[in-house]
C-alpha angles and dihedrals in degrees: 000000000000090000091054091051092048090047092048092048091048092050092047091049092048091048093050091048091052091047091050091048092050092047091051092048090048091050091050090049093052097041109123117251120196129189113232125194142179102249092201091062090050091052094047092049091047093059090067097044136103089240091058092048090052092046091053098037091054088057092046092051090053090048093051091048091051091048092048090050091049090238098154093175092055091045090054091047092051092046089053089050090052090051091049091050090052091050090049092051090051092052091046097043100042104023138028105279114142118263098208091129090057094046087051088060090059099032091127090061097047098082090059091049091049093047095049091049093042094235133132100198137040119213131175112244086231095056099097094172094056092041090053090055088057099036095140094047122110108247120222118190108231098167096115093044090054092046090053091047088059091057096220125183114268090254093054091044090055091047090050089054092047096050090061090067091065133067116248119254120237115277091240091057093046090050090060097053110122125204 
C-alpha cells in the first residue's frame, strides 16, 4: 500500500511539474513583444531617402505651378506648408515628435520589419503614454530595421546612427530652430 501511495504522489508531482512547465512555456509564448525605436533616427534617415525627395518634390511642383499661374494666395499657402514641414522635421529629428507621417511613407515595409523582429506593435521610445499601456511587454529595439526600411543614403544612415548617441532636445527648443 505504501508503494502505491508513493507511486501516486510521485506521478501527481511529475504531472504538476509538467503542467507548470507547459503553463510557463505558454505564458512566454503569449507574452507581448513590442518594437521600440528612436524616432529621431527615423527622421534623420528619412531626410536622405527617395520617399523624402518625393514628399518634397510634390510640394515643389505644386509651388511652381502656383507661381506660374500667378496664384499668390496658393504660393503663400504652399510656402507656409514648406515652413511647417521644416519645423516638423526639426521636432522629429532633434526632439521627440512622433514620426507617423514617415512610417506612413514606408507602411508597405513595416510588416516585414515586425515579422523579423517578432513584434506586433511599433512604439517610439519617447512615447511614454503608449509604453505605459504596454508596460509588461518585452521591448525589442527595431530602430536599425526601420532605418534600413527607409533606404537612406549612407550619409543619412550614419547620421541616424549618430543621433542616437545624444539626448533629444525639448520640443519647444526644436520648434524654434531656424534654417
